[in-house]
VOBA-1610 file (N, C-alpha, C; in pm, whole numbers, padded with zeros to 5 digits, always signed):
BEGIN
Met-00109-01981-01270Met-00201-01873-01303Met-00143-01739-01259Ile-00190-01633-01323Ile-00138-01500-01293Ile-00161-01464-01148Glu-00277-01496-01092Glu-00310-01451-00957Glu-00229-01521-00850Ser-00164-01628-00883Ser-00079-01695-00784Ser+00067-01663-00808Leu+00091-01552-00881Leu+00227-01509-00912Leu+00308-01492-00785Ala+00428-01546-00781Ala+00518-01528-00667Ala+00581-01391-00680Leu+00554-01304-00584Leu+00601-01167-00592Leu+00744-01157-00541Pro+00825-01069-00599Pro+00959-01046-00548Pro+00953-00985-00409Pro+01059-00999-00329Pro+01057-00953-00190Pro+01020-00806-00175Val+01048-00724-00275Val+01022-00581-00262Val+00874-00551-00247Phe+00786-00646-00285Phe+00643-00624-00275Phe+00583-00693-00154Arg+00663-00723-00054Arg+00612-00801+00059Arg+00606-00725+00191Gly+00598-00595+00189Gly+00582-00523+00315Gly+00660-00395+00317Ser+00589-00283+00314Ser+00657-00154+00305Ser+00738-00123+00429Gly+00691-00171+00547Gly+00767-00142+00668Gly+00905-00205+00664Thr+00911-00330+00613Thr+01040-00398+00604Thr+01132-00327+00505Ile+01077-00286+00393Ile+01158-00216+00293Ile+01211-00085+00348Leu+01122-00010+00413Leu+01164+00119+00469Leu+01273+00098+00572Arg+01258-00005+00655Arg+01357-00029+00759Arg+01495-00055+00699Asn+01496-00131+00589Asn+01624-00168+00529Asn+01684-00060+00440Ser+01600+00028+00389Ser+01648+00118+00284Ser+01635+00265+00314Phe+01569+00302+00426Phe+01540+00443+00449Phe+01668+00524+00464Lys+01677+00630+00388Lys+01790+00723+00397Lys+01735+00863+00413Ser+01789+00937+00509Ser+01741+01072+00533Ser+01801+01168+00432Lys+01719+01265+00394Lys+01764+01370+00304Lys+01717+01503+00359Lys+01804+01602+00352Lys+01768+01735+00398Lys+01731+01819+00278Lys+01620+01889+00293Lys+01576+01972+00184Lys+01495+02087+00238Ser+01531+02209+00201Ser+01457+02326+00244Ser+01338+02345+00155Ser+01233+02401+00210Ser+01113+02425+00131Ser+01071+02568+00152Thr+01047+02638+00045Thr+01000+02776+00050Thr+00870+02785-00025Ala+00789+02678-00013Ala+00664+02673-00088Ala+00573+02786-00047Ser+00492+02829-00141Ser+00399+02937-00115Ser+00289+02888-00023Lys+00214+02980+00032Lys+00108+02947+00126Lys+00004+02858+00060Pro-00026+02741+00120Pro-00122+02651+00058Pro-00265+02700+00076Ala-00349+02652-00013Ala-00491+02683+00000Ala-00551+02585+00099Val-00607+02637+00207Val-00664+02550+00309Val-00813+02572+00317Ser-00879+02478+00379Ser-01023+02489+00393Ser-01057+02609+00478Pro-01168+02679+00449Pro-01206+02794+00531Pro-01235+02750+00673Lys-01216+02843+00765Lys-01237+02811+00906Lys-01383+02776+00930Gln-01404+02676+01015Gln-01538+02633+01047Gln-01556+02641+01198Pro-01680+02660+01244Pro-01702+02664+01389Pro-01664+02532+01454Arg-01600+02541+01568Arg-01559+02421+01640Arg-01682+02353+01699Gln-01699+02227+01670Gln-01813+02155+01721Gln-01789+02107+01864Thr-01897+02096+01939Thr-01885+02044+02075Thr-01842+01899+02070Arg-01743+01863+02151Arg-01691+01727+02152Arg-01751+01647+02266Ser-01785+01523+02238Ser-01835+01435+02343Ser-01718+01372+02416Gln-01748+01282+02505Gln-01642+01216+02580Gln-01595+01092+02508Ser-01468+01058+02526Ser-01414+00935+02468Ser-01349+00854+02578Leu-01351+00722+02559Leu-01301+00630+02660Leu-01178+00559+02608Phe-01072+00561+02685Phe-00948+00494+02646Phe-00887+00439+02773Glu-00772+00378+02764Glu-00710+00320+02882Glu-00566+00367+02889Thr-00528+00423+03000Thr-00389+00460+03021Thr-00342+00394+03149Gly-00227+00328+03144Gly-00188+00244+03255Gly-00288+00130+03263Ser-00353+00114+03377Ser-00457+00012+03388Ser-00592+00075+03418Ile-00604+00205+03396Ile-00724+00278+03435Ile-00793+00333+03311Leu-00923+00308+03300Leu-01002+00369+03194Leu-01036+00510+03236Phe-01028+00604+03138Phe-01067+00739+03174Phe-01150+00801+03064Ala-01244+00885+03106Ala-01325+00960+03011Ala-01262+01097+02995Cys-01235+01133+02872Cys-01163+01257+02844Cys-01256+01359+02782Asp-01271+01475+02844Asp-01355+01581+02791Asp-01280+01650+02678Leu-01333+01638+02557Leu-01264+01692+02440Leu-01334+01817+02388Ala-01394+01893+02475Ala-01471+02008+02429Ala-01383+02123+02384Ala-01271+02143+02452Ala-01188+02260+02423Ala-01087+02227+02315Ala-01068+02317+02221Ala-00969+02299+02114Ala-00922+02436+02069Pro-00795+02448+02031Pro-00744+02577+01988Pro-00800+02617+01852Pro-00786+02742+01813Pro-00835+02785+01682Pro-00761+02714+01570Asp-00826+02708+01453Asp-00762+02651+01336Asp-00639+02734+01299Glu-00541+02670+01239Glu-00422+02739+01194Glu-00390+02698+01051Asp-00332+02792+00977Asp-00284+02758+00844Asp-00157+02675+00858Ile-00142+02576+00771Ile-00029+02483+00777Ile+00058+02505+00655Tyr+00189+02502+00676Tyr+00285+02517+00567Tyr+00382+02399+00567Pro+00442+02367+00452Pro+00543+02260+00450Pro+00660+02293+00542His+00706+02193+00615His+00819+02210+00705His+00949+02218+00626Gln+01045+02294+00675Gln+01170+02312+00601Gln+01247+02181+00587Tyr+01227+02086+00680Tyr+01293+01956+00670Tyr+01190+01845+00644Thr+01091+01877+00563Thr+00988+01777+00532Thr+01046+01651+00471Glu+01156+01663+00395Glu+01217+01547+00330Glu+01300+01463+00426Asp+01325+01513+00545Asp+01402+01438+00644Asp+01323+01435+00775Pro+01227+01342+00787Pro+01141+01340+00905Pro+01215+01320+01037Thr+01330+01251+01033Thr+01405+01232+01157Thr+01457+01366+01209Val+01510+01447+01121Val+01557+01580+01160Val+01440+01669+01199Ala+01332+01661+01122Ala+01214+01743+01153Ala+01162+01712+01293Trp+01163+01584+01330Trp+01114+01547+01463Trp+01206+01598+01572Glu+01336+01597+01549Glu+01429+01651+01648Glu+01401+01798+01675Met+01357+01869+01573Met+01325+02011+01588Met+01192+02033+01659Leu+01098+01937+01645Leu+00963+01958+01693Leu+00931+01890+01827Lys+01007+01787+01862Lys+00963+01698+01971Lys+00951+01765+02107Thr+01029+01869+02134Thr+01018+01935+02264Thr+00886+02010+02279Lys+00824+02044+02167Lys+00697+02118+02172Lys+00578+02028+02143Arg+00604+01900+02110Arg+00496+01808+02076Arg+00498+01689+02170Pro+00424+01694+02278Pro+00427+01584+02375Pro+00376+01453+02315Val+00444+01345+02346Val+00401+01212+02304Val+00402+01123+02427Lys+00286+01076+02467Lys+00274+00989+02583Lys+00219+00854+02540Leu+00283+00747+02590Leu+00235+00614+02559Leu+00101+00588+02628Val+00015+00516+02560Val-00116+00482+02613Val-00136+00331+02601Arg-00179+00268+02706Arg-00204+00124+02702Arg-00341+00100+02640Pro-00348+00019+02535Pro-00478-00007+02471Pro-00574-00078+02565Met-00701-00066+02535Met-00803-00138+02611Met-00784-00289+02597Lys-00818-00362+02702Lys-00810-00507+02697Lys-00915-00559+02599Leu-00880-00666+02528Leu-00967-00717+02423Leu-01100-00769+02476Asp-01104-00807+02604Asp-01228-00860+02660Asp-01307-00755+02738Thr-01272-00627+02720Thr-01347-00520+02786Thr-01491-00521+02739Pro-01588-00530+02830Pro-01730-00533+02789Pro-01769-00406+02714Ile-01861-00421+02619Ile-01911-00306+02545Ile-02025-00244+02624Arg-02010-00117+02657Arg-02112-00046+02734Arg-02221+00006+02641Pro-02345+00008+02685Pro-02456+00050+02598Pro-02450+00197+02559Asp-02377+00278+02636Asp-02370+00421+02605Asp-02235+00460+02543Tyr-02168+00365+02483Tyr-02044+00392+02410Tyr-02044+00316+02277Val-01982+00375+02176Val-01963+00308+02048Val-01825+00243+02050Arg-01819+00113+02028Arg-01694+00039+02032Arg-01633+00032+01891Phe-01508+00079+01880Phe-01431+00070+01756Phe-01325-00038+01770Val-01308-00118+01665Val-01206-00222+01658Val-01118-00191+01537Cys-00987-00177+01560Cys-00898-00127+01456Cys-00792-00229+01415Val-00777-00246+01283Val-00678-00338+01226Val-00618-00273+01102Ala-00488-00288+01083Ala-00422-00242+00960Ala-00318-00345+00919Cys-00278-00340+00795Cys-00165-00419+00745Cys-00179-00567+00776Ser-00292-00625+00737Ser-00309-00769+00751Ser-00241-00843+00636His-00218-00775+00525His-00144-00831+00410His-00197-00966+00366Gly-00329-00977+00359Gly-00391-01100+00310Gly-00417-01203+00417Asn-00372-01181+00539Asn-00400-01275+00647Asn-00548-01269+00686Phe-00602-01383+00719Phe-00743-01395+00756Phe-00768-01330+00892Ile-00870-01246+00900Ile-00910-01186+01026Ile-01018-01277+01085Asp-00980-01356+01183Asp-01064-01466+01232Asp-01183-01414+01312Pro-01306-01441+01267Pro-01425-01397+01343Pro-01431-01454+01484Lys-01363-01567+01506Lys-01366-01630+01638Lys-01278-01558+01740Thr-01179-01484+01690Thr-01084-01420+01781Thr-01087-01268+01778Val-01135-01208+01669Val-01138-01061+01665Val-01247-01012+01761Pro-01219-00911+01841Pro-01318-00864+01939Pro-01442-00809+01869Pro-01558-00825+01931Pro-01680-00767+01874Pro-01678-00616+01888Gly-01766-00549+01815Gly-01772-00404+01825Gly-01877-00348+01731Asp-01892-00217+01736Asp-01989-00148+01651Asp-01929-00109+01517Val-01803-00067+01518Val-01736-00023+01395Val-01600-00090+01386Leu-01578-00164+01278Leu-01447-00222+01249Leu-01377-00130+01149Ile-01254-00089+01181Ile-01175-00004+01092Ile-01058-00084+01037Ile-01044-00084+00905Ile-00930-00147+00838Ile-00850-00035+00773Ala-00731-00007+00827Ala-00653+00110+00784Ala-00550+00077+00677Gly-00593+00000+00575Gly-00508-00022+00457Gly-00422-00145+00462Asp-00366-00179+00344Asp-00278-00296+00326Asp-00346-00425+00369Phe-00468-00448+00320Phe-00537-00572+00349Phe-00507-00679+00244Thr-00427-00645+00142Thr-00382-00741+00042Thr-00230-00730+00030Ser-00171-00817-00052Ser-00027-00806-00078Ser+00001-00708-00192Cys-00088-00705-00293Cys-00068-00611-00404Cys-00196-00575-00476Gly-00312-00616-00424Gly-00438-00576-00483Gly-00489-00666-00594Leu-00447-00793-00597Leu-00501-00888-00694Leu-00651-00908-00671Pro-00729-00924-00778Pro-00874-00947-00760Pro-00904-01063-00666Lys-00826-01170-00675Lys-00848-01284-00586Lys-00832-01244-00440Glu-00734-01160-00411Glu-00711-01115-00273Glu-00826-01027-00225Ile-00873-00939-00313Ile-00981-00847-00276Ile-01109-00925-00247Lys-01139-01024-00331Lys-01258-01107-00309Lys-01248-01184-00178Ala-01129-01237-00149Ala-01111-01311-00024Ala-01129-01218+00096Phe-01076-01097+00086Phe-01092-01000+00194Phe-01239-00963+00211Asn-01309-00942+00100Asn-01451-00907+00107Asn-01531-01019+00171Asp-01499-01143+00136Asp-01566-01258+00200Asp-01538-01259+00350Asn-01414-01227+00386Asn-01374-01220+00526Asn-01456-01114+00599Met-01475-00998+00536Met-01556-00892+00597Met-01699-00938+00618Gly-01750-01018+00525Gly-01887-01066+00536Gly-01909-01162+00652Gln-01800-01221+00702Gln-01810-01315+00814Gln-01805-01245+00951Leu-01765-01119+00951Leu-01751-01045+01076Leu-01883-00979+01112Lys-01916-00977+01241Lys-02048-00933+01286Lys-02054-00787+01329His-01948-00712+01308His-01951-00570+01344His-02060-00499+01264Thr-02126-00403+01327Thr-02236-00333+01261Thr-02190-00267+01132Tyr-02076-00200+01138Tyr-02017-00137+01020Tyr-01871-00179+01007Lys-01824-00188+00882Lys-01683-00211+00854Lys-01637-00100+00760Val-01542-00020+00806Val-01492+00093+00729Val-01350+00061+00684Val-01324+00073+00554Val-01198+00028+00496Val-01136+00139+00412Ile-01004+00156+00425Ile-00930+00240+00332Ile-00821+00154+00267Ala-00765+00203+00159Ala-00655+00134+00091Ala-00522+00180+00150Gly-00419+00101+00121Gly-00283+00139+00156Gly-00195+00128+00033Asn-00066+00137+00051Asn+00024+00132-00064Asn+00028-00005-00131His-00022-00110-00063His-00023-00243-00125His-00147-00268-00210Glu-00248-00183-00199Glu-00366-00199-00286Glu-00341-00130-00419Cys-00247-00184-00495Cys-00199-00119-00618Cys-00309-00099-00720Thr-00401-00195-00732Thr-00505-00185-00833Thr-00610-00080-00799Phe-00608-00027-00678Phe-00702+00077-00639Phe-00656+00216-00683Asp-00530+00228-00719Asp-00471+00357-00756Asp-00457+00365-00908Gln-00547+00437-00972Gln-00547+00446-01117Gln-00420+00509-01170Asn-00367+00606-01099Asn-00243+00670-01144Asn-00128+00571-01146Phe-00124+00485-01045Phe-00020+00382-01042Phe-00037+00285-01157Met-00160+00239-01179Met-00184+00138-01281Met-00167+00193-01423Lys-00199+00322-01441Lys-00191+00381-01575Lys-00055+00442-01605Gly+00037+00437-01509Gly+00170+00491-01533Gly+00235+00424-01652Ser+00302+00502-01734Ser+00366+00446-01853Ser+00479+00352-01814His+00510+00259-01903His+00615+00162-01875His+00750+00229-01852Lys+00772+00341-01916Lys+00900+00409-01896Lys+00908+00472-01758Asp+00787+00488-01694Asp+00788+00537-01556Asp+00827+00427-01458Ala+00811+00303-01499Ala+00849+00189-01415Ala+00998+00167-01430Thr+01073+00229-01342Thr+01219+00232-01357Thr+01285+00099-01322Gln+01215+00013-01252Gln+01274-00115-01215Gln+01196-00228-01280Ala+01267-00333-01316Ala+01205-00446-01385Ala+01095-00509-01301Lys+01116-00518-01169Lys+01016-00580-01083Lys+00888-00499-01077Glu+00901-00366-01083Glu+00781-00281-01083Glu+00702-00300-01212Leu+00772-00306-01323Leu+00707-00329-01451Leu+00639-00465-01452Ala+00706-00566-01400Ala+00648-00700-01395Ala+00521-00703-01310Leu+00522-00630-01199Leu+00405-00624-01114Leu+00288-00561-01187Lys+00311-00447-01253Lys+00203-00380-01323Lys+00144-00468-01432Gln+00230-00535-01505Gln+00181-00624-01610Gln+00100-00740-01553Ala+00146-00796-01442Ala+00074-00906-01379Ala-00062-00861-01326Leu-00066-00741-01269Leu-00192-00689-01216Leu-00291-00661-01328Gln-00243-00603-01437Gln-00331-00577-01551Gln-00388-00707-01606Ala-00302-00809-01616Ala-00347-00939-01665Ala-00450-01000-01571Ala-00428-00985-01440Ala-00522-01040-01341Ala-00657-00970-01349Leu-00657-00839-01367Leu-00783-00765-01381Leu-00858-00808-01506Ser-00784-00827-01614Ser-00848-00873-01739Ser-00907-01012-01722Ser-00832-01099-01654Ser-00879-01235-01632Ser-01004-01238-01545Ala-01008-01148-01447Ala-01124-01140-01358Ala-01239-01061-01419Lys-01216-01004-01536Lys-01316-00926-01608Lys-01370-00811-01523Thr-01277-00740-01461Thr-01315-00623-01383Thr-01217-00510-01409Ser-01269-00392-01426Ser-01186-00272-01442Ser-01194-00185-01318Ser-01279-00226-01223Ser-01297-00149-01100Ser-01286-00241-00980Pro-01164-00269-00935Pro-01148-00361-00822Pro-01214-00312-00694Lys-01232-00182-00680Lys-01298-00130-00560Lys-01442-00180-00551Ser-01503-00206-00668Ser-01642-00252-00670Ser-01657-00393-00613Leu-01545-00463-00595Leu-01549-00597-00537Leu-01573-00593-00386Leu-01559-00475-00327Leu-01583-00459-00183Leu-01730-00429-00161Thr-01807-00533-00132Thr-01951-00518-00113Thr-01994-00537+00032Asn-01903-00578+00118Asn-01937-00604+00258Asn-01876-00502+00353Cys-01841-00387+00301Cys-01780-00283+00384Cys-01801-00147+00319Ile-01768-00043+00393Ile-01773+00094+00342Ile-01631+00135+00307Tyr-01606+00159+00179Tyr-01472+00198+00135Tyr-01464+00350+00127Leu-01361+00406+00190Leu-01340+00551+00190Leu-01208+00584+00122Glu-01212+00680+00032Glu-01091+00729-00032Glu-01103+00881-00044Asp-01038+00951+00046Asp-01053+01096+00056Asp-01201+01131+00069Ala-01266+01062+00162Ala-01410+01077+00180Ala-01447+01057+00326Glu-01568+01099+00359Glu-01618+01094+00496Glu-01748+01016+00502Val-01769+00946+00611Val-01895+00880+00638Val-01935+00911+00782Glu-02063+00924+00807Glu-02113+00950+00942Glu-02186+00826+00992Leu-02136+00768+01101Leu-02193+00648+01161Leu-02219+00674+01309Phe-02336+00640+01355Phe-02374+00668+01495Phe-02361+00817+01526Gly-02374+00900+01424Gly-02359+01043+01444Gly-02215+01089+01456Leu-02120+00998+01436Leu-01977+01029+01445Leu-01917+01037+01305Lys-01834+01135+01282Lys-01775+01157+01150Lys-01641+01084+01138Ile-01631+01000+01035Ile-01510+00922+01009Ile-01460+00957+00870Tyr-01332+00996+00861Tyr-01274+01035+00733Tyr-01159+00940+00702Gly-01154+00892+00576Gly-01050+00798+00537Gly-00970+00848+00418Thr-00836+00830+00425Thr-00747+00873+00317Thr-00630+00776+00305Pro-00592+00735+00182Pro-00491+00630+00166Pro-00348+00677+00143Trp-00324+00807+00131Trp-00196+00857+00082Trp-00083+00844+00184Gln+00039+00837+00132Gln+00159+00834+00216Gln+00277+00888+00138Pro+00384+00929+00209Pro+00503+00982+00141Pro+00561+00880+00043Thr+00612+00931-00068Thr+00665+00846-00175Thr+00775+00753-00125Phe+00762+00626-00163Phe+00870+00532-00142Phe+00858+00420-00243Asp+00958+00405-00330Asp+00969+00293-00422Asp+00849+00279-00516Asn+00781+00393-00545Asn+00672+00394-00643Asn+00559+00297-00612Trp+00519+00294-00486Trp+00403+00213-00448Trp+00274+00289-00479Ala+00161+00224-00455Ala+00031+00288-00477Ala+00009+00401-00377Phe-00068+00500-00419Phe-00106+00613-00336Phe+00016+00683-00275Asn+00123+00690-00353Asn+00243+00764-00312Asn+00229+00910-00353Met+00282+00996-00271Met+00277+01140-00299Met+00403+01203-00242Pro+00467+01295-00316Pro+00586+01361-00264Pro+00557+01433-00132Arg+00654+01431-00043Arg+00641+01504+00083Arg+00630+01654+00055Gly+00578+01726+00151Gly+00569+01871+00136Gly+00431+01914+00087Gln+00430+02008-00006Gln+00305+02069-00050Gln+00209+01968-00113Asn+00262+01870-00187Asn+00174+01773-00253Asn+00090+01695-00153Leu+00156+01642-00048Leu+00079+01572+00055Leu-00006+01668+00136Leu+00044+01786+00161Leu-00033+01884+00237Leu-00164+01916+00167Asp-00161+01923+00034Asp-00284+01947-00041Asp-00388+01838-00015Lys-00341+01713+00001Lys-00433+01604+00035Lys-00488+01621+00177Trp-00401+01655+00271Trp-00445+01671+00410Trp-00540+01790+00423Asn-00523+01891+00338Asn-00613+02007+00344Asn-00755+01973+00303Gln-00775+01858+00240Gln-00910+01814+00205Gln-00986+01760+00325Ile-00914+01726+00431Ile-00978+01668+00550Ile-01048+01781+00626Pro-01177+01770+00649Pro-01249+01879+00716Pro-01225+01884+00866Val-01241+02002+00922Val-01241+02018+01066Val-01370+01954+01120Gly-01363+01898+01238Gly-01482+01839+01298Gly-01490+01689+01283Val-01386+01626+01224Val-01382+01481+01212Val-01361+01421+01351Asp-01435+01318+01384Asp-01418+01249+01512Asp-01307+01144+01504Val-01305+01067+01395Val-01205+00962+01376Val-01142+00979+01239Leu-01012+01004+01237Leu-00937+01014+01112Leu-00867+00881+01088Val-00883+00826+00968Val-00818+00701+00930Val-00727+00730+00811Ser-00598+00714+00830Ser-00501+00729+00721Ser-00417+00602+00717His-00349+00580+00605His-00259+00465+00605His-00125+00503+00666Thr-00076+00620+00635Thr+00053+00662+00688Thr+00039+00719+00828Pro+00140+00702+00911Pro+00138+00767+01042Pro+00180+00913+01030Pro+00141+00995+01126Pro+00197+01129+01132Pro+00336+01121+01195Leu+00414+01222+01176Leu+00548+01225+01236Leu+00538+01217+01388Gly+00621+01132+01449Gly+00632+01126+01594Gly+00541+01028+01665His+00446+00971+01593His+00351+00878+01654His+00347+00748+01573Gly+00399+00640+01630Gly+00393+00511+01563Gly+00463+00506+01429Asp+00570+00584+01413Asp+00635+00594+01281Asp+00784+00560+01285Met+00832+00505+01398Met+00976+00481+01410Met+01013+00340+01364Leu+01116+00332+01279Leu+01169+00205+01235Leu+01262+00147+01341Ala+01299+00021+01327Ala+01390-00043+01421Ala+01524+00028+01424Ser+01559+00093+01314Ser+01686+00166+01306Ser+01684+00295+01385Gly+01566+00340+01426Gly+01552+00467+01496Gly+01512+00581+01405Ala+01509+00556+01275Ala+01469+00660+01179Ala+01319+00683+01186Arg+01279+00806+01169Arg+01138+00843+01164Arg+01092+00844+01019Thr+00966+00804+00995Thr+00914+00798+00859Thr+00782+00870+00842Gly+00724+00920+00952Gly+00592+00982+00944Gly+00594+01113+00868Cys+00475+01162+00840Cys+00459+01285+00762Cys+00443+01404+00856Val+00534+01500+00846Val+00530+01617+00933Val+00410+01706+00901Glu+00373+01713+00772Glu+00257+01795+00736Glu+00127+01733+00790Leu+00122+01600+00796Leu+00005+01535+00855Leu-00001+01561+01004Leu+00114+01553+01071Leu+00118+01584+01214Leu+00067+01725+01241Asn+00118+01822+01166Asn+00077+01960+01188Asn-00071+01981+01155Ser-00119+01913+01052Ser-00260+01925+01015Ser-00350+01867+01123Val-00310+01752+01178Val-00390+01686+01282Val-00389+01767+01411Ser-00271+01811+01453Ser-00259+01876+01584Ser-00303+02022+01584Lys-00292+02089+01469Lys-00324+02232+01466Lys-00459+02265+01404Arg-00506+02180+01311Arg-00628+02218+01238Arg-00742+02117+01253Ile-00716+01991+01222Ile-00823+01891+01216Ile-00873+01853+01355Arg-00780+01823+01445Arg-00810+01793+01585Arg-00912+01681+01603Pro-00887+01563+01547Pro-00980+01451+01568Pro-00967+01395+01709Lys-01068+01323+01752Lys-01057+01251+01879Lys-00953+01140+01866Tyr-00961+01069+01753Tyr-00871+00955+01730Tyr-00814+00962+01589His-00688+00922+01577His-00623+00909+01447His-00572+00765+01437Val-00630+00689+01343Val-00599+00547+01326Val-00518+00529+01198Phe-00411+00447+01203Phe-00325+00429+01086Phe-00248+00299+01099Gly-00160+00272+01001Gly-00075+00154+01002Gly+00056+00184+00934His+00089+00105+00828His+00202+00129+00738His+00337+00090+00797Ile+00370+00142+00914Ile+00499+00111+00978Ile+00475+00005+01084His+00510-00119+01049His+00476-00232+01135His+00543-00223+01273Glu+00664-00171+01276Glu+00737-00160+01403Glu+00675-00058+01497Gly+00587+00027+01444Gly+00529+00135+01524Gly+00401+00099+01595Tyr+00364-00029+01594Tyr+00238-00073+01656Tyr+00227-00022+01800Gly+00110+00031+01832Gly+00086+00080+01967Gly+00007+00209+01967Cys-00012+00265+02085Cys-00097+00383+02102Cys-00024+00493+02178Thr-00047+00617+02134Thr+00011+00734+02199Thr-00094+00845+02202Thr-00063+00950+02275Thr-00150+01067+02277Thr-00065+01192+02290Asp-00116+01302+02237Asp-00052+01433+02257Asp-00125+01512+02364Gly-00215+01445+02434Gly-00295+01511+02537Gly-00434+01546+02488Tyr-00455+01536+02358Tyr-00587+01564+02300Tyr-00630+01452+02207Thr-00554+01431+02100Thr-00584+01324+02005Thr-00515+01195+02048Lys-00584+01083+02036Lys-00523+00952+02059Lys-00479+00896+01924Phe-00353+00855+01913Phe-00295+00804+01789Phe-00280+00652+01800Ile-00330+00579+01700Ile-00334+00433+01706Ile-00269+00373+01582Asn-00153+00311+01599Asn-00093+00228+01495Asn-00140+00085+01522Cys-00225+00034+01433Cys-00291-00095+01458Cys-00246-00202+01359Cys-00120-00199+01317Cys-00068-00300+01223Cys-00087-00441+01280Met-00148-00526+01202Met-00167-00665+01244Met-00036-00743+01233Cys+00043-00714+01129Cys+00168-00786+01105Cys+00286-00713+01168Asn+00385-00789+01213Asn+00508-00729+01261Asn+00601-00702+01143His+00726-00664+01170His+00817-00627+01060His+00859-00747+00977Asn+00831-00870+01025Asn+00858-00991+00947Asn+00733-01043+00876Leu+00629-00960+00875Leu+00501-00993+00811Leu+00431-01111+00877Gln+00456-01132+01006Gln+00385-01232+01084Gln+00270-01164+01158Pro+00148-01219+01151Pro+00032-01155+01214Pro+00031-01175+01366Thr+00116-01102+01434Thr+00135-01120+01578Thr+00065-01014+01664His+00018-00907+01605His-00039-00797+01682His-00190-00807+01693Asp-00242-00773+01811Asp-00387-00775+01835Asp-00453-00652+01776Pro-00582-00659+01747Pro-00657-00538+01714Pro-00653-00440+01830Val-00677-00314+01800Val-00679-00210+01904Val-00822-00158+01917Leu-00867-00145+02042Leu-01004-00103+02069Leu-01007+00038+02129Phe-01114+00109+02099Phe-01143+00231+02174Phe-01293+00256+02170Asp-01342+00335+02265Asp-01483+00367+02278Asp-01505+00517+02269Ile-01617+00557+02211Ile-01660+00697+02213Ile-01801+00702+02270His-01820+00793+02364His-01948+00804+02433His-02060+00847+02339Leu-02176+00786+02357Leu-02296+00820+02282Leu-02415+00783+02369Pro-02514+00870+02380Pro-02632+00834+02461Pro-02691+00701+02416Thr-02734+00622+02512Thr-02786+00488+02483Thr-02898+00492+02381Glu-02990+00589+02395Glu-03104+00597+02304Glu-03057+00626+02161Thr-02956+00712+02148Thr-02904+00746+02016Thr-02838+00625+01951Lys-02759+00552+02028Lys-02693+00433+01975Lys-02796+00330+01930Gln-02897+00306+02011Gln-02998+00208+01976Gln-03076+00249+01851His-03098+00380+01835His-03166+00429+01715His-03085+00396+01591Phe-02954+00420+01595Phe-02869+00392+01480Phe-02862+00242+01451Ile-02857+00160+01556Ile-02854+00015+01535Ile-02983-00031+01468His-03097+00026+01512His-03226-00009+01453His-03230+00029+01306Gln-03182+00150+01274Gln-03181+00195+01135Gln-03089+00108+01050Thr-02979+00065+01110Thr-02884-00020+01037Thr-02946-00155+01003Lys-03019-00213+01097Lys-03084-00342+01072Lys-03186-00331+00960Lys-03257-00218+00954Lys-03353-00197+00847Lys-03282-00186+00713Ala-03166-00116+00712Ala-03089-00103+00589Ala-03033-00237+00544Gln-02993-00320+00641Gln-02940-00452+00608Gln-03046-00539+00541Lys-03170-00528+00588Lys-03278-00606+00527Lys-03302-00561+00383Arg-03282-00430+00358Arg-03300-00379+00222Arg-03177-00407+00135Gly-03067-00451+00201Gly-02943-00477+00126Gly-02875-00351+00081Ser-02898-00239+00151Ser-02844-00111+00106Ser-02743-00050+00201Ile-02701-00126+00303Ile-02616-00067+00406Ile-02482-00020+00355Phe-02425-00090+00256Phe-02294-00052+00208Phe-02299+00017+00071Lys-02419+00052+00027Lys-02430+00125-00099Lys-02412+00273-00074Lys-02337+00340-00165Lys-02311+00482-00147Lys-02406+00564-00234
//
């Protein structure tokens, strides 16, 4: 059957492909000033709980610098060189994730983060409990309807109050531009074969909207949702590589996507890492987006930035303000060896209980995941 198609190795993990094939290119950019969102008043930040070393600490995130206009970096096409230029001014400190058995406090919202499961089952018996489960893309191998349905069933078995999901470059059927690309745009035979197989699978499943198969979670695509009074923004884009889904050229094109992210977001979820955080391949090459780094550190200023994509980059870092979380479930060999990553954000107990009560009422009406 079409849905059990054996995929060529090139479709089995972007981190592995990038590691084997990444080549740096230098390119100057003199792009004109981008249109950015108008400045907004800085909102008061609550406390967030994380673990550094073996000590949990509450970090006061009230102070933040003014918004800044962001421009494409002159070496945007060569992230390794761009990072060499920026790293002395951009502190990166390793952070030890919270232990998986850390009790959930009544005055904190517990987030559980997973990315790049690539069709592997997220076991309800072993995944830590929490209030919000975040899936940061690549939950399938290529976005076959069968894979999406299996993932949705998996989400239905998990007891987290909310499940927030974004797509990654492997959710090919979620990207209409990718699926509608002309055959002459498919420069490689394997890419053309994939598109044809996916189209056939969609026809066989009698669905033209694979996103609609996600009924047990909240799907975000360049969109925001507010849960427990916390703003979560999700975006699937990443720098172009090998014509995968949600690919966008580095520089102004990607910056235009990042400019859509509003100031005041508490948790930013992207599939791609920013430059310098969880983006290093085994070869030592950097793959993150410099425009995303600048947007996060200078303008958006979220409490947490959750992502995946680069399997070798699993782990947590901070720049002293934002906590960066690469939560890839699979390693560079596509083996599901990495644990979920947890973090907490402070919320008054009464407020949290109010949201839980409202959620239970919505669940009874069957409207919790309807937009």
